[in-house]
C-alpha positions in Angstrom: -47.8 -59.3 -10.9 -44.6 -61.7 -10.2 -42.3 -63.0 -12.7 -38.8 -62.6 -11.8 -37.6 -65.4 -9.7 -33.9 -63.9 -8.6 -35.5 -61.6 -6.2 -34.9 -62.6 -2.9 -36.5 -61.4 0.6 -34.2 -60.1 3.5 -34.8 -61.4 6.5 -33.0 -59.8 8.6 -35.0 -56.6 8.3 -38.7 -57.9 7.6 -41.2 -57.6 10.1 -43.4 -60.6 10.7 -46.9 -59.7 12.4 -48.8 -62.6 13.9 -52.1 -62.1 12.8 -54.8 -64.0 14.4 -56.3 -65.2 11.4 -58.3 -68.6 11.7 -56.9 -69.6 8.5 -53.2 -69.4 9.3 -52.8 -72.7 10.9 -55.0 -74.3 7.9 -52.7 -73.1 5.4 -49.2 -73.1 7.4 -48.5 -69.4 7.3 -48.2 -69.0 10.9 -44.9 -71.1 10.3 -44.2 -68.9 7.3 -40.4 -68.6 7.5 -38.4 -66.1 4.8 -34.6 -67.1 4.4 -32.1 -65.4 2.2 -32.7 -67.9 -0.6 -36.9 -66.9 -0.6 -38.1 -65.9 -3.7 -41.3 -64.0 -4.2 -43.0 -67.0 -5.8 -41.9 -69.2 -3.1 -43.6 -66.8 -0.7 -46.8 -66.6 -2.5 -47.0 -70.5 -2.8 -48.3 -71.0 0.9 -50.5 -67.5 0.6 -54.4 -68.7 0.0 -56.8 -67.4 1.5 -59.5 -69.3 3.4 -62.1 -71.4 1.6 -65.2 -71.6 4.3 -66.8 -68.2 4.6 -67.9 -67.5 7.9 -71.8 -66.7 8.7 -73.0 -64.0 6.2 -74.4 -60.9 7.6 -76.6 -58.1 5.9 -74.7 -55.4 3.9 -76.9 -52.5 1.9 -74.6 -51.6 -0.8 -70.8 -51.9 -2.2 -70.5 -48.2 -0.2 -71.2 -49.8 3.2 -69.1 -52.6 2.7 -66.5 -50.4 1.6 -66.9 -48.1 4.6 -66.9 -50.7 6.9 -63.3 -52.5 6.0 -61.8 -48.9 5.7 -63.0 -48.2 9.2 -61.5 -51.6 10.3 -58.6 -51.5 8.6 -57.8 -48.0 9.7 -58.3 -49.1 13.6 -55.7 -52.2 12.7 -58.6 -54.7 13.3 -57.5 -56.3 10.3 -58.8 -59.7 11.2 -62.4 -58.3 11.0 -61.9 -56.7 8.0 -60.9 -60.1 6.4 -63.9 -61.8 8.0 -65.8 -59.2 6.2 -65.5 -60.5 3.0 -66.9 -63.8 4.0 -70.0 -61.9 5.4 -71.4 -60.9 2.1 -73.9 -62.5 -0.2 -72.7 -64.2 -3.4 -74.1 -61.4 -5.9 -71.6 -58.7 -4.2 -68.7 -58.0 -6.4 -65.8 -56.8 -4.7 -63.3 -54.5 -6.5 -59.7 -53.7 -6.7 -60.6 -50.6 -3.9 -61.4 -53.4 -1.3 -58.4 -55.3 -1.8 -56.2 -52.1 -1.6 -58.0 -50.9 1.7 -56.9 -54.6 3.1 -53.4 -54.3 2.0 -53.1 -51.1 3.5 -54.6 -52.3 6.8 -51.8 -54.8 6.5 -49.1 -52.0 6.1 -50.9 -50.3 9.7 -50.7 -53.9 11.2 -47.1 -55.1 9.6 -49.1 -58.2 8.7 -46.9 -59.7 6.3 -48.3 -62.9 6.2 -51.9 -61.7 5.5 -50.2 -59.2 2.7 -48.7 -62.5 1.3 -52.3 -63.8 1.0 -53.9 -61.0 -0.4 -51.2 -60.8 -2.9 -52.0 -64.2 -4.2 -55.3 -63.9 -4.2 -55.1 -60.7 -6.3 -52.9 -62.2 -9.0 -55.5 -65.0 -9.2 -58.2 -62.1 -10.1 -56.6 -61.3 -13.2 -55.2 -58.5 -14.6 -57.6 -56.2 -13.9 -57.1 -56.6 -10.1 -53.2 -57.2 -10.1 -52.4 -54.5 -12.6 -54.4 -51.9 -10.8 -52.5 -48.7 -9.7 -53.7 -48.5 -6.3 -53.4 -51.8 -5.4 -49.8 -52.0 -7.0 -49.0 -49.0 -5.0 -50.0 -50.6 -1.9 -48.1 -53.5 -2.4 -44.8 -51.5 -2.7 -45.9 -49.7 0.3 -46.5 -53.2 2.5 -43.3 -54.6 1.2 -41.0 -51.4 2.3 -42.9 -51.1 5.5 -42.1 -54.8 6.2 -38.5 -54.4 5.2 -38.1 -56.5 2.2 -36.3 -53.8 0.1 -35.2 -56.3 -2.8 -38.7 -57.0 -3.3 -40.2 -53.7 -2.8 -37.7 -52.1 -5.0 -38.1 -55.1 -7.8 -41.9 -54.2 -8.1 -41.7 -50.7 -7.9 -39.0 -50.5 -10.9 -40.1 -53.6 -13.2 -43.8 -54.4 -12.0 -45.5 -51.0 -11.2 -46.7 -49.3 -14.5 -47.7 -45.9 -12.9 -45.5 -45.1 -10.0 -47.3 -42.2 -7.8 -46.0 -40.0 -5.0 -46.8 -43.0 -2.2 -45.2 -45.3 -3.8 -41.7 -43.1 -4.3 -42.4 -42.2 -0.4 -42.3 -45.8 0.5 -39.3 -46.8 -1.4 -37.2 -43.6 -0.3 -38.4 -44.2 3.4 -37.4 -47.7 3.0 -33.5 -47.0 2.0 -33.0 -44.1 4.6 -34.4 -46.4 7.1 -31.9 -49.2 6.2 -29.3 -47.0 6.0 -29.2 -46.8 1.9 -28.5 -43.2 2.5 -27.2 -42.8 -1.3 -30.0 -44.7 -3.0 -32.4 -42.9 -0.8 -31.1 -39.3 -2.6 -30.6 -40.5 -6.2 -34.3 -41.5 -5.9 -35.2 -38.0 -4.4 -33.5 -36.7 -7.5 -35.3 -39.2 -9.8 -38.8 -38.3 -8.5 -38.3 -34.8 -8.7 -37.4 -34.8 -12.5 -40.2 -36.9 -13.2 -42.4 -34.2 -11.9 -43.3 -35.6 -8.3 -42.9 -32.9 -5.7 -41.9 -34.2 -1.9 -44.5 -33.9 0.6 -44.3 -33.7 4.3 -43.6 -37.7 4.3 -40.4 -37.7 1.7 -38.7 -34.6 2.8 -38.1 -35.9 6.4 -36.7 -39.3 4.8 -34.5 -37.4 2.3 -33.2 -34.9 5.4 -32.1 -38.1 7.4 -30.2 -39.7 4.6 -28.4 -36.2 3.9 -27.2 -36.2 8.0 -26.6 -39.7 7.5 -24.1 -38.7 4.9 -23.2 -35.6 6.5 -24.2 -34.0 3.0 -25.1 -30.6 4.5 -25.2 -29.0 1.0 -28.0 -31.4 -0.2 -29.6 -30.7 3.0 -29.5 -27.4 2.6 -30.9 -27.4 -1.0 -33.5 -29.2 0.2 -34.5 -26.7 3.0 -34.6 -24.3 0.2 -37.7 -26.4 -1.5 -39.3 -26.2 1.8 -38.8 -22.5 2.0 -39.9 -22.2 -1.7 -43.4 -24.5 -1.5 -43.9 -22.7 2.4 -47.9 -23.2 2.0 -47.0 -26.8 1.6 -45.2 -27.3 5.0 -46.1 -24.4 6.7 -46.1 -25.1 10.6 -45.0 -28.9 9.8 -43.3 -29.7 13.0 -42.0 -33.1 11.2 -39.8 -31.3 8.7 -39.0 -28.9 10.9 -37.7 -31.3 13.2 -35.8 -33.5 10.4 -34.0 -30.0 9.5 -32.9 -29.5 13.0 -31.1 -33.1 12.9 -30.0 -32.7 9.9 -28.3 -29.4 10.4 -26.8 -31.1 13.7 -25.3 -34.1 12.2 -23.5 -32.0 9.3 -22.1 -29.6 12.1 -24.3 -26.7 11.0 -25.0 -25.7 14.4 -26.3 -21.9 13.6 -28.8 -23.4 11.1 -29.9 -25.9 13.5 -30.9 -23.7 16.4 -32.3 -21.0 13.8 -34.7 -23.6 12.6 -35.6 -24.5 15.9 -36.4 -21.0 17.1 -38.4 -20.3 14.2 -40.6 -23.3 14.9 -44.1 -21.3 15.8 -44.8 -24.7 17.9 -42.7 -27.2 19.2 -43.1 -30.4 20.5 -41.2 -33.0 22.6 -39.9 -34.4 19.5 -38.3 -31.1 18.5 -37.1 -30.2 21.8 -35.2 -33.6 22.0 -33.6 -33.1 18.5 -31.9 -29.8 19.7 -30.9 -31.2 23.1 -29.3 -34.3 21.1 -27.8 -31.6 18.5 -25.9 -29.8 21.4 -24.8 -32.8 23.1 -23.5 -34.6 20.2 -21.4 -31.6 19.3 -20.3 -30.8 22.6 -22.3 -27.8 23.6 -23.3 -29.7 26.8 -23.9 -26.7 28.7 -26.5 -25.5 26.2 -28.0 -28.8 26.4 -28.5 -28.6 29.9 -29.8 -24.9 29.9 -32.4 -26.0 27.1 -33.5 -28.6 29.0 -34.3 -26.3 31.9 -36.1 -24.1 29.1 -38.2 -27.4 28.2 -39.1 -27.6 32.0 -40.2 -24.2 32.5 -42.4 -24.2 29.4 -44.0 -27.4 30.9 -43.1 -29.5 28.0 -43.6 -33.3 29.2 -40.4 -35.1 29.3 -39.7 -38.2 27.5 -37.1 -40.8 27.5 -35.4 -39.5 25.2 -35.5 -36.2 26.6 -33.7 -37.3 29.9 -31.2 -39.7 27.6 -30.0 -36.2 26.3 -29.8 -34.5 29.3 -27.7 -37.2 31.2 -25.6 -37.3 28.4 -24.7 -33.5 28.5 -24.4 -34.2 32.4 -22.0 -37.0 31.7 -19.5 -35.0 29.5 -19.7 -32.1 32.0 -19.2 -34.2 34.8 -22.4 -32.3 36.3 -22.7 -34.7 39.4 -25.4 -32.5 41.2 -27.7 -31.7 38.4 -27.5 -35.6 37.0 -28.3 -36.9 40.8 -31.1 -34.2 41.0 -32.9 -35.3 37.4 -32.5 -38.7 38.9 -34.2 -38.2 42.0 -37.1 -36.3 39.4 -37.3 -39.3 37.4 -37.9 -41.7 40.0 -40.6 -39.3 41.4 -42.1 -38.8 37.9 -42.7 -43.0 37.8 -40.7 -43.7 34.9 -39.8 -47.1 34.4 -36.2 -47.7 33.6 -35.7 -49.3 30.4 -33.0 -50.2 28.6 -32.4 -46.5 27.0 -33.2 -44.2 30.0 -31.4 -47.1 32.2 -28.6 -47.0 30.1 -27.9 -43.5 29.9 -28.3 -42.8 33.6 -25.5 -45.5 33.8 -23.2 -43.9 31.8 -23.8 -40.6 33.3 -22.6 -42.4 36.7 -20.0 -44.3 35.2 -18.1 -41.1 33.8 -18.6 -39.2 37.0 -16.9 -42.2 39.0 -19.6 -43.4 41.2 -19.8 -47.0 40.4 -22.0 -48.0 43.2 -24.9 -46.2 41.6 -24.3 -47.7 38.3 -24.4 -51.4 39.9 -27.9 -49.8 41.5 -29.6 -48.8 38.3 -28.5 -51.7 36.5 -30.2 -53.7 39.0 -33.3 -51.7 39.0 -34.0 -51.8 35.2 -37.2 -53.3 35.1 -37.3 -54.7 31.3 -35.5 -57.6 29.6 -32.0 -56.0 29.6 -30.4 -55.5 26.3 -26.7 -56.1 24.9 -26.0 -52.3 25.3 -27.0 -52.5 28.9 -24.7 -55.5 29.4 -21.7 -54.0 27.8 -22.0 -50.8 29.4 -21.9 -52.4 33.4 -19.3 -54.5 31.8 -17.4 -51.5 30.6 -17.4 -49.4 33.8 -16.3 -52.5 35.6 -12.9 -52.4 33.2 -12.9 -48.8 33.9 -12.7 -49.1 37.4 -10.4 -52.0 37.0 -12.8 -54.5 38.6 -11.6 -57.5 36.8 -13.3 -60.0 38.8 -16.6 -58.6 38.5 -16.4 -58.1 34.7 -15.6 -62.2 34.6 -18.5 -62.8 36.7 -20.6 -60.6 35.2 -19.6 -61.8 31.4 -20.5 -65.6 32.8 -24.0 -64.3 34.3 -24.7 -62.8 31.0 -23.6 -65.8 29.0 -24.8 -68.7 31.1 -28.0 -67.2 33.0 -29.1 -64.8 30.4 -28.1 -66.9 27.5 -27.0 -64.0 25.6 -24.1 -64.1 23.0 -20.9 -61.8 23.4 -20.7 -59.0 20.9 -18.0 -56.7 19.7 -18.4 -54.8 22.6 -18.1 -57.3 25.1 -15.2 -59.0 23.6 -13.2 -55.6 23.7 -14.1 -55.5 27.2 -12.9 -58.8 28.1 -9.7 -58.1 25.9 -9.1 -55.1 27.9 -9.6 -57.1 31.3 -6.7 -59.5 29.9 -4.5 -56.6 28.9 -4.6 -54.9 31.7 -3.9 -58.0 34.0 -1.4 -59.1 31.6 -3.2 -62.4 31.4 -1.8 -63.7 28.5 -3.4 -67.0 28.5 -7.0 -65.5 28.9 -6.2 -63.1 26.0 -5.1 -66.5 23.9 -8.6 -68.0 25.0 -10.5 -64.7 23.8 -8.4 -64.9 20.4 -9.4 -68.2 20.0 -13.0 -67.5 20.7 -12.9 -64.6 18.4 -11.5 -66.6 15.5 -13.8 -69.5 16.1 -17.1 -66.9 16.3 -15.4 -65.1 13.1 -15.3 -61.8 15.2 -11.7 -61.6 13.8 -12.8 -59.5 10.8 -14.1 -56.5 13.1 -11.4 -54.0 13.3 -12.3 -53.0 16.8 -11.9 -56.7 18.3 -8.7 -56.7 16.2 -7.5 -53.8 17.5 -8.0 -54.7 21.4 -6.2 -58.3 20.6 -3.1 -56.6 19.0 -3.6 -54.1 22.4 -3.8 -57.1 24.3 -0.5 -58.8 23.1 1.3 -55.8 23.0 0.8 -55.0 26.9 1.5 -58.8 27.6 4.8 -58.4 26.2 4.1 -60.5 23.0 4.9 -58.0 20.2 5.5 -61.3 17.8 1.9 -61.8 18.4 1.0 -58.3 18.4 2.7 -58.1 14.9 1.3 -61.3 13.3 -2.2 -60.2 14.1 -1.8 -56.9 12.9 -0.2 -58.0 9.7 -3.1 -60.6 8.6 -5.4 -57.9 9.1 -7.4 -58.2 5.9 -9.2 -54.8 7.1 -7.1 -51.7 9.0 -8.8 -48.7 9.7 -7.0 -45.9 11.5 -8.2 -47.3 14.6 -6.2 -50.5 13.9 -3.0 -48.3 12.6 -3.1 -46.2 15.7 -3.2 -49.1 18.1 -0.1 -50.7 16.4 1.7 -47.4 16.4 0.6 -46.9 20.5 2.2 -50.6 20.7 5.6 -49.5 19.1 5.6 -46.3 21.0 4.9 -47.8 24.4 8.0 -50.2 24.2 10.4 -47.6 22.9 10.8 -49.0 19.5 10.5 -45.6 17.4 12.3 -46.8 14.3 9.7 -49.4 14.0 6.8 -46.5 14.9 8.3 -44.5 12.1 8.2 -47.2 9.5 4.6 -47.9 10.0 3.9 -44.3 10.1 5.0 -43.9 6.8 3.4 -46.9 5.8 0.4 -45.9 6.9 0.3 -43.1 4.5 1.7 -45.0 1.4 -1.6 -47.2 2.0 -3.6 -44.0 1.9 -4.3 -43.8 5.6 -3.9 -40.4 6.9 -2.6 -39.9 10.3 -4.5 -38.1 12.7 -3.4 -36.4 16.2 -3.5 -39.7 17.9 -1.1 -41.0 15.2 1.4 -38.3 15.8 1.3 -38.3 19.7 2.3 -42.0 19.4 5.1 -41.3 17.2 6.2 -38.2 19.4 6.2 -40.4 22.8 8.2 -43.0 21.0 10.8 -41.0 20.4 10.6 -39.6 24.1 10.6 -43.0 25.5 13.7 -44.4 23.4 15.4 -41.0 24.5 15.2 -39.1 21.2 14.1 -36.0 22.3 15.4 -34.0 18.9 13.8 -36.4 16.9 10.5 -35.7 19.1 10.6 -31.9 18.5 10.9 -32.1 15.0 7.9 -34.5 14.5 6.1 -32.2 16.7 6.9 -29.2 14.2 6.1 -31.4 11.0 2.9 -32.1 12.8 1.8 -28.4 13.1 3.4 -27.7 9.5 1.0 -30.7 8.0 -2.1 -28.7 9.4 -2.9 -31.2 12.5 -3.4 -29.1 15.4 -1.8 -30.6 18.7 -4.4 -31.3 21.3 -4.1 -31.3 25.5 -2.1 -34.8 25.0 0.3 -33.6 22.7 1.2 -30.8 24.6 1.4 -32.6 27.7 3.7 -35.4 25.9 5.9 -32.6 24.9 6.3 -30.8 28.0 6.9 -34.0 30.0 9.2 -35.6 27.7 11.4 -32.9 27.2 11.4 -32.3 31.2 12.4 -36.0 31.8 15.1 -36.3 29.1 16.9 -32.9 30.4 15.1 -30.5 27.9 14.5 -28.3 30.5 14.4 -24.5 28.9 12.3 -26.0 25.9 9.8 -27.8 28.3 8.9 -24.5 29.7 9.1 -22.8 26.1 6.7 -25.3 24.8 4.4 -24.9 28.2 4.4 -21.3 27.1 3.5 -21.9 23.5 0.7 -24.0 25.0 -1.0 -21.1 27.0 -0.6 -18.6 23.8 -2.3 -21.1 21.9 -5.2 -21.2 24.1 -4.9 -24.6 25.8 -5.4 -25.1 29.2 -2.7 -26.7 31.1 -3.7 -30.0 33.1 -1.7 -31.2 36.3 0.3 -33.4 34.2 1.9 -30.4 32.2 2.0 -27.8 35.2 3.4 -30.7 37.3 6.3 -31.4 34.5 6.9 -27.3 34.0 7.4 -26.9 37.8 9.9 -30.0 37.5 11.6 -28.8 34.7 12.2 -25.1 36.9 13.2 -26.7 39.6 16.5 -28.3 37.4 17.1 -24.7 35.9 16.1 -22.7 39.4 14.1 -20.7 37.8 12.1 -19.9 40.7 10.0 -16.6 39.4 8.9 -18.7 36.7 7.9 -21.4 38.7 5.8 -19.1 40.7 4.3 -17.8 37.6 3.2 -21.2 36.7 2.1 -22.1 40.0 -0.7 -19.3 39.8 -2.0 -20.8 36.2 -5.2 -21.8 36.2 -5.7 -25.7 35.6 -7.9 -28.4 34.4 -7.8 -31.3 36.5 
């Protein structure tokens, strides 16, 4: 069944289920370690079934044997199912169907080690077993479910003689799960071309791939297929929920709402998906209202529901609503795990309640993961509590024996930048190089920002120039560094260079360039850039308008500042405290009392 020695297992995604088999220790499978260079034959070398059978029991016929093993496998009692093979009289002949059931049991239990043993045993039984369509299909599904992508695909493409719907579903599901979205959709198309009709297992995985790629058009095509095959998918909540999620990720909010509203029955997963869609697309009020509706209809809350609600409250800065639901979480007896705990911490952090963030962090009942630790650290950075950041990082590393990741290092670099501690920054830079974090663009951006804020523009330039991969964030970080120092000429050169390297500037890039000109006293050039920005199709945001108004006012262009303020209001942008203060300052300098009174009465976003 296995002939290609070049197929390697993927250890990062495999699932090693420790089945308590009495023969694991006899044959070394309990210590089986799959490495990047492990081939299928190497895996199977250690895979042998036991030679000493347990005490025999009486079975009436092959049907009762099959039923017994099938029952045990479906209930994930895989140990008992294997033992049943050795409770049989010698005259009983075990067919491929029995081995297929055992492999299915391994799928349920994610029992890779036992599956390897059965695979090896099947090969020894000869072609009538190893080439059996049922067994081949189960092997593909087993390796796919255990995350061994290379092996599963190799078997599916090069060994399996008769591909069926189940093996196609396993491969497409595996690829969608591992982020190989384009491959999943290519297989989806090929599957249909070969006459296999996607079922309610294949369709959700294909929709997941569409959502990951933001391929809304492809997703609509799948939706059309679902509508056409109405009888096959009628009332399938899983498919409908996948459609909601796909449309939400692709930005088709009306389609997502329509699918959700048309669902005859909605389970908690469907409600969670719609709340997440609203929160993800900035429709936070709608997310909160849907949460209330869900509560009114008596749908049981889950951690995912609550996480979506707290995310919306954080974005709305809805302090009272968030506190009330936090109290509800306590009253309902929810255990604070990493998902729920992190969402509540994030809410309190965004509304400025650092003591509550600390309290929730301490009350998380499970082993805290990197996300939770990083959220606590970044909250301290946000509130300027730099000593606590360093203390927390030391605790995380020394007491909890957890490794720093890119997020942790970015927080520490922010501390070095904000405290202008270049020595700490250099130590962190060295740590990043030694531990190969210096290839991560987020970390690189933090290093560039740190050196720039510490006054070491030479180091910032060097790090930027030697970066192998430069994304938009890194370009914008370097632009902002030049702008902050008033190096408008350098900023302009970099602005043109990024476009020559096929990195189109976004609104953040333009904002930095405009700010750099104002910082250098070049108000006319800043106005030219503002006009060019709009001509290029980039829409100014609140920061753009505020930068223009304050920059013009500070450079003595008071009339122009008030003109831009009016343009801002005409564009439907609500001014904030900085833009209003700058406009009032311009009115003072121009002695425009009446216009200043009008500005005083303007609605403001503080």
